[in-house]
C-alpha positions in Angstrom: 30.4 -20.0 -40.5 33.2 -19.9 -38.2 33.1 -20.2 -34.8 34.0 -16.6 -33.6 31.0 -15.4 -36.2 28.4 -17.2 -34.2 29.5 -16.3 -31.4 29.0 -13.3 -31.8 25.9 -13.3 -33.9 24.3 -15.2 -31.2 25.3 -12.8 -28.4 24.3 -9.9 -30.3 20.9 -11.5 -31.0 20.9 -12.4 -27.4 21.6 -8.3 -25.4 18.9 -7.6 -27.8 16.2 -10.5 -26.7 17.0 -9.1 -23.3 17.3 -5.7 -23.9 13.2 -5.9 -25.2 12.9 -8.4 -22.7 13.4 -5.6 -20.3 11.7 -2.9 -21.5 8.6 -5.2 -22.0 9.2 -6.2 -18.3 8.7 -2.3 -17.5 5.7 -1.4 -19.4 4.1 -4.7 -18.0 5.3 -3.7 -14.3 4.2 0.1 -14.9 0.8 -0.3 -16.1 0.3 -3.1 -13.3 0.7 0.2 -11.0 -1.2 2.4 -12.6 -4.2 -0.2 -12.1 -3.2 0.2 -8.8 -4.6 3.3 -8.4 -7.2 4.5 -7.8 -9.2 7.0 -10.2 -11.2 9.3 -9.2 -13.1 12.1 -10.4 -15.1 15.7 -9.4 -17.8 17.4 -11.6 -20.6 20.3 -10.2 -24.0 19.5 -12.3 -27.3 21.6 -12.6 -29.3 19.1 -11.1 -30.7 18.0 -7.8 -28.6 15.7 -6.1 -32.1 13.3 -6.3 -32.2 13.8 -10.2 -28.5 13.0 -10.5 -28.6 9.9 -8.7 -32.0 8.3 -10.5 -30.1 8.6 -14.1 -26.7 7.9 -13.0 -28.5 4.7 -12.1 -30.3 4.7 -15.1 -26.8 5.0 -16.7 -25.1 2.3 -15.0 -27.9 -0.5 -15.3 -27.8 0.0 -19.2 -24.3 0.6 -18.9 -22.1 1.1 -22.3 -21.6 -1.6 -25.0 -18.4 -2.0 -25.8 -16.7 -0.2 -22.7 -15.8 -1.5 -19.6 -18.8 0.6 -18.0 -20.6 -2.4 -18.9 -21.8 -5.9 -16.7 -22.7 -3.5 -13.6 -24.1 -4.9 -10.4 -25.1 -2.3 -8.2 -24.3 -2.8 -4.5 -25.3 -0.5 -2.6 -27.5 2.6 -2.6 -28.1 5.3 -0.2 -29.8 8.7 -0.8 -26.7 10.4 -1.8 -24.3 7.6 -2.8 -24.0 4.4 -5.3 -21.3 1.7 -5.0 -21.0 -0.6 -8.1 -19.5 -3.5 -9.5 -18.6 -4.2 -13.4 -16.4 -4.8 -16.3 -15.2 -7.8 -17.7 -11.7 -10.0 -18.2 -10.0 -7.2 -19.7 -10.7 -4.5 -16.8 -13.0 -5.3 -13.8 -13.7 -2.4 -11.5 -15.6 -1.7 -8.8 -16.7 2.0 -8.4 -18.5 4.7 -6.0 -19.6 7.9 -6.5 -20.9 10.7 -3.6 -23.6 13.2 -4.1 -23.9 16.8 -2.4 -26.8 19.1 -3.0 -25.9 22.7 -3.1 -28.7 24.7 -3.8 -30.1 23.4 -7.2 -26.8 22.1 -8.0 -24.8 19.0 -7.1 -21.2 18.3 -7.1 -20.3 14.9 -7.5 -17.2 12.7 -6.7 -16.5 9.4 -8.2 -13.7 7.0 -7.9 -12.8 3.7 -9.5 -10.7 0.5 -8.7 -9.4 -1.6 -11.2 -8.0 -5.4 -12.2 -7.2 -7.0 -15.1 -6.5 -10.6 -16.0 -4.5 -9.4 -18.5 -2.1 -7.8 -16.0 -1.8 -11.1 -14.8 -1.0 -12.8 -17.9 1.2 -10.4 -19.2 3.4 -10.8 -15.9 3.9 -14.6 -16.6 4.3 -14.8 -20.6 7.6 -12.0 -19.5 8.9 -14.7 -16.6 8.2 -17.7 -19.8 9.9 -15.1 -22.3 13.4 -15.4 -19.9 13.1 -18.7 -19.4 13.0 -19.4 -22.9 15.1 -17.2 -23.3 17.9 -18.4 -21.6 16.9 -21.6 -22.3 17.3 -20.9 -26.0 20.8 -19.5 -25.4 22.5 -22.0 -23.3 21.3 -24.8 -25.9 22.1 -23.1 -29.0 25.5 -22.3 -26.5 26.1 -26.0 -25.9 25.3 -27.9 -29.3 25.0 -25.2 -31.7 27.8 -23.3 -31.7 30.8 -26.1 -30.7 29.6 -27.8 -34.1 32.4 -28.6 -36.7 29.7 -28.1 -39.0 29.5 -24.5 -40.5 25.3 -25.2 -41.0 24.8 -26.1 -37.2 27.2 -23.7 -36.3 24.4 -21.3 -38.5 21.8 -22.3 -36.4 22.2 -19.7 -33.8 19.8 -17.1 -35.7 17.7 -19.7 -33.9 17.8 -16.7 -31.2 15.6 -14.8 -33.0 12.3 -17.5 -32.2 12.7 -16.0 -28.7 11.0 -12.7 -30.1 8.5 -15.1 -30.2 7.2 -15.0 -26.1 8.4 -11.2 -26.5 5.0 -8.9 -27.8 2.4 -10.9 -26.1 3.3 -8.9 -23.1 3.0 -5.7 -24.3 0.0 -6.7 -26.0 -1.7 -7.8 -23.1 -0.6 -4.6 -20.8 -1.9 -2.6 -23.9 -5.5 -3.7 -23.5 -5.6 -2.9 -20.4 -4.5 0.2 -20.3 -6.7 0.5 -23.0 -9.4 -0.3 -21.2 -8.8 1.8 -18.3 -8.0 4.9 -20.5 -11.8 3.7 -21.9 -13.4 3.4 -18.6 -12.9 6.8 -17.0 -13.6 8.4 -19.6 -17.1 6.6 -20.6 -17.9 7.4 -17.1 -16.5 11.0 -17.0 -19.2 11.9 -20.2 -21.9 10.0 -18.7 -22.1 11.7 -16.0 -21.3 14.6 -17.2 -24.1 14.4 -20.0 -26.2 13.6 -17.3 -26.2 17.0 -15.5 -26.3 18.7 -18.9 -29.8 16.4 -19.7 -30.9 17.0 -16.8 -30.6 20.8 -16.4 -32.1 21.0 -20.2 -34.7 19.1 -18.8 -35.3 21.7 -16.3 
């Protein structure tokens, strides 16, 4: 492989790596923003506030297997509200709900705050990916590309090795994002089922 062709290949691969790195970084950044935003919701249930709170306490105590809505520690319980913390490494959360009675019905407002070690790991790997890609490009430019030996210049394809640090941030951020969605869905479903169950018991 001659010098010009090797240089073109090296630059082309490096551009592809840079674009993939940028897109991965954007995905991680957007996921971090999503996790920093509170999740909230409100439902109306056909049950009284005390009955609903009793059921909610039981739901949180049991948790849901394989869900971030697990390992719950009840922090505070009052006559009309609950505050808790729970989850595990891929998604920790703190939550609260308040019940406002309205006759034989109740309005339940809840909110969640989330954090994930997966996002921290993703940010570190994005940074390491940039350093590794630039270092690899410099090494190939300085040592492989100028060589008089065609087979040594062919080592510019080693630039593809930088791809090994491009996919983990997508995986980590994807896991964190998916866990957040699951947490919200499980909480909404669990609270909704409590209202239906209590109404059926009446």
